[in-house]
N, C-alpha and C positions, 0 to 999 in steps of 0.2 A: 462760262457761258456756256458749259453742256450743261444739257436738260438733266433733272432729278432722274426722270426715269430709265436714264444710262446706269444708274448708279445700282440697280438690280437686276443685272444682266446675269451677274456673276461668270465669268470667264476666268476667274483667275487661275484656277489650276492651269485651265487650256495656256491661259497666255506662259504661264513659268515653264512651262513644257517648250513651248514655241521658242521663248526665250532661251531655254537650255539648248534647243537645238541648233541653233542660230550660233549661239556660242562655239558647240563643240563643230560644227563646222569649218567658223572661222579658224579654228584648231586645227584644221585640217584632218578631225577624225573622221575614220570612214563610219558612215550611219547606214542601219538599215530601217526604214521608216516604217513602221506595222500600225501607225497610230491613226491617221485618214482614212474613213470609208469612201473611197473616192475610187470608184472602177478602174481599172487599169488597163480594160480593152477597149476597142473600139466596136461600132457598130458592125452588121454583115455589110460587106460589099455591096450589096442588093438595096439596104436602108440607105448607103451612102450615096448610091445611085440616085435612088430616087429623090434623096436631098440636094442633089447636086444640081440635077437637071431641073427640078424646079427654080431651083436658086438663080438659075443661068434665064428664066421666062422672066421680061421686062415688065409682066405685069403683075406680077407677085410680091409687089415692095409696098403696098398700098395698107393703110390700117387694117387689120382682122376684125377691131372690137373685142370686147370681153369674151361674150358666148365663142367666140372661133368660127369653124366653119359646121357646116351639118354635116359633110362627109366625117369629121372627125368624131364628133360627138354621136353618129352612127357606129362608127366604129367601133368607140368604148363599148357603147351599149351591146354591140354583138360581140363583143371579146369578154364580156361579163356572165352572158349567156351561155357561151360555148365553154368556160373556165370554172363557172360557179353556179350555174342553172340560175343564175338572178335574173328578172326582167326588171328594164329600165327604159324609163320614156328618154330618148335623146334629147328632148326639147326641155325639159323642166326638173330632168334626175339627172344630168351630166352638165360637167362645167370643166372644160380645157383652164390649165393651171401652167405657171411658168415655173416647172418642176413642183414637186408635191409639199416642197418645203413653202414654196408661194402662201401654196394655201391654209397651211399649218399654222404660218406666223400672221395672216390675215383674219382666219376664223373667229379668231375672239374682239379683234375689233368691230367685227360684223356682228357679235354676239353678247358681246362681255361690257358693260360700264364698270366705272369705277366703283370698286368696294362690292363687286358680284365675286364669288367665289365658286374654284374649280378642281377637281381631285384633277393632279397630274401624277402619274407613275412615279416612283423613286427606288432605284434608279433610272432616270429616262433622258429620252433625247431632248438635248438641251433646249431647242426651238420651243419644245410646249412651256418651258417655264419661261422663258426671254417674251414669247407671244402675249401671254398674261399678263407678264408685268407693263407691256409697252402700253397695253389695253388699260391698264391699273385694278388688274385685277387680285383678287386673294388668292396663294394657293394653300391647298390643301392635300399634303401629299399621302399618294397613295402606293404603300410598303408592297415591294417585291421582291421575297427572302425566296432562298433557296430551299427549307421546308417544306413551300407551299408552290414551287417547281415555277416560282418569279410570277404566279398569278397573283392578283390582287385577293386578299380574303375578304368577299364582299359582307357576310357576314357578321363581320369583326369591326364592322365601320359603325358609328355610333349615330344612330339615327336624327339625332339633334344636329349633329353636325351636316347629314347627308341630306335635309332638308334644307341645309341653307345654301348648296349648291345650286349651279345653274347647269354644269359640263361635267363631263367626263371625259378623259383623254387615254386611249390604250395604243396598243402597238404590237401588233404580232402577225407574224417572228418578229421577235424582240432587237431593239437597238436601246442598250448595249448587252443585254443579259444574253442573246440569242434561243429565250425561252420560246415555245410555241401555245399556242391554244386549243383545246379542240373545241367543237360548236357547242356541247354542252353548258362550256363557260359562258359563251355569249349568248346562249338563252337565258341563264341568271342574270346577262347584265342587262337584257331588254327589260325582263323584268323587274330589276332593280333600278332601272331608268322609268318607268314606268310608275312605281311606286312614289317617287320622290322627285317626278317632273324633271328629269334630266334630260340633258343635250348630250349624245354619245359620239366622240370624234375618232374613230378609227385609222390607223395607219397603218397599212398594209405593204406598203413598199418593197418589200421582199417576198412578196407570195410566189414568186419563183423561182426563187434561192432555196433549194429544201432539197433535204441528203435521205438517202437510205430508204429510198421509195415513198417515204411521206411528202404529202400533198397538202399544204395549208390550207384552211377554210378563210372565208369570208366572213365576216361580221353580218352583212346582209342577210347570209344564207341562214340565220336564226331570225323563227317568225316574229313578225311584228317588227323587226330592226328598220325596217323603213320609215316607221313611225314617229320613230323616238334620234334616228341618228344618219350619219353620214360616213363616208368612207374614203379616203386620201390612198392615189396609187402614183404610181411614178414610173417612168419609162426608163428612168437611170440603170437601174440593176438589172431589171429584167432584158433591154434591149442595148445595153451598154452607151445610153443616151443623154450620161450624165452634162455634159458641158453645152448642149443642145436647150436644154431645160425645158422639158415637158413632163406634164403629169396631169391628172384628173381628178376630180372629185365627184361621187355617186350615192344616189339615195334620198334623204327627205327633200322634197321640193321647196320647203319653205326655206328648211336652210340654204341651201344651195344659191335663192333668189336674195338671200340677206347678202353672202358672199360675192355675190354678182354686182348687186348694187353698190358695194364698198369698192370693188374692184374697177368697176367703171368710172371711178372719179380718181384711180391710182394710176392706172395703164392703159394703154390703147390694143391690148393684145397681142397675141404670139405672131411670130413671124410666119407668113402664109407657109414658106418651104418646109418648114419644120412641124408643124402641122398635115402639110400633105407626106412625110415621111414616116412621122408617127401611124397617122392613117394604115398607111403601107403595112408597117410592122407591125400594127394590131390585128390586119385583115388576111397576112398571109403567111401560114404556116413557117416560122422561122425555126430553121434545124439550128442555128447559133444559139438559141435560148437553153436546149440540152446539153449542146457543148459547152458552154458558161458555166452551167449548172454541174458538171464533171467536173471543170477545172479547178472550182472551189471546192468539190468534194476532194478532191486530190492534194490538194493544198491544205485544205482540215487536215487531214489526216499525215501527212507531213509533220506536220506542227505538234500534234497530238501524239502521236508516235514519238516522234523525237524527243518530244520535252518529257515523256513517262520513263524514257531510258535513263534520265538525270532526277526521277524521282517526283518529277511534277505533274501531276494526276490532275488532268482536264476532262471535263466532261465533254464528249462528242455532241456539238449541236445540231438538231435537227434540221436549222433552218439559218437564214442569215448570211453576213459573209464577217463574222466576228465568233473569237471565241471569248467568252467568259470567266476569266482563270483567276481561281482563287491565290490570293499572295502565299509564295511558297516558302516563304522566310517568316522571321518575327518581327516584320516591319511592316510601318502604315503604308497606303497603297502608293501614296505620292515619294515617300522615301527609296520604295524598292523601285520605282518607275526610275526615279532621278538613278539612283545608284545603275541600275540597268544600260542607263543611257551610257552613262561615266565612264561603266568601265569594261561592258560589252558593244557597246556601240547599236544598242537595239532599242528602237523607241514605243512605247505602248501609252496608253492611256490608262491614269489613275482612275481607278473605279468610285473616287469622290468625287471627280469631276461632273459625277454623273448625278450627283444628290448623296445624302449622307449614308443612305443603304447602300449605295455602292460601295463604303469603305470595305476595305479586305479583299477587293479583287481589282484586279484590271482587264481591259481591253486591247484585244490584239485582232487587227484588220487582216485579211488574208486576201494582200493588194499587193503582193509580189510575184516575180515569176518562179517557178519550184527550186529551180538554181539557188536564188536569192535567200528562200523560204531556208534551205537546207544548210544554207550558210550563217543563219538566223539560227538554226537547232544547234552547232557547235559553238557558236558564242555563249548563247544560255546553256549548254550545257556546261561550258569549262567558268562561265561566271557562279552557277551553282555549285560545283565545288569548291569554288572558295569561298561560300557560306555555309560550308557544311561545319 
């Protein structure tokens, strides 16, 4: 009954961990879930008020259509100008999305034919592979290693292989590795894309979750970037808007038009009050953005400092809402994560779930309040003592 394409989606590791979590919950075990990268905070009161007032307006319940509202597109363009000094045409270079994952999933259907190949980061966020598989494309893993700061080594790519690819997906600040990329790297990506006629899709969902004074850059800041690609952004992480499902894609007009054409045959646009609230969030200075950043930085420090006391040394990330932690025991990532869940009641994600090159690591999400994270530290410390 199930379509063959579903067999390639590869959710086995995540399914195993989800089954384990359910099993432990049924046993009554106290669990601290640090696996899901879902913001645990709400939008500011001001944003929620705009959303609520718009939702009470009976005129806001019609279809908005795929391109959304002019107000929202202009707000996106102004925000990009203020944040990155990137100029965008709101009519042709901005498209609203039902969360950035909506666009990241559908971009493959808009650009990839069965048999086409694409460079996908390994380890990488699962939707990149899933979207490609659904479209019938072939994955070319793009290895990310600690030795190269979890940036792909473009010089190491076989030119013959590069010549067969149609697309390259990138993501910085990165999920799951929490790595960041300098503008010089994106300059090289643009040159690489021009050489091999590639479309670049950059996911920059975590641009505002950055620490220690670091400010992530946009791929579109690289000279010529708009000629070769697009960038996906999300309001989920920046404004804690996850459940409202709102994001946008900006950049190359032809790519955006292709995605818009596809989506116009799939959905009828985003709920107008959500667009209204999103436009407000992007247009009015939100002190909560800085508060959220500081909150995640404190959470990061609690875990890193606490785990270090038990001998688990984890690099402090400059961005994202994750720690990418080397497995501290002589175990593979799935076995370590399983033992940690069973014995300590702390749920993390095995790195192998993000690709073969994720083996040897686990991803830890900073999605609990400080008191709970301190309890997680205590549990992990006790767990690691038993492994000495």
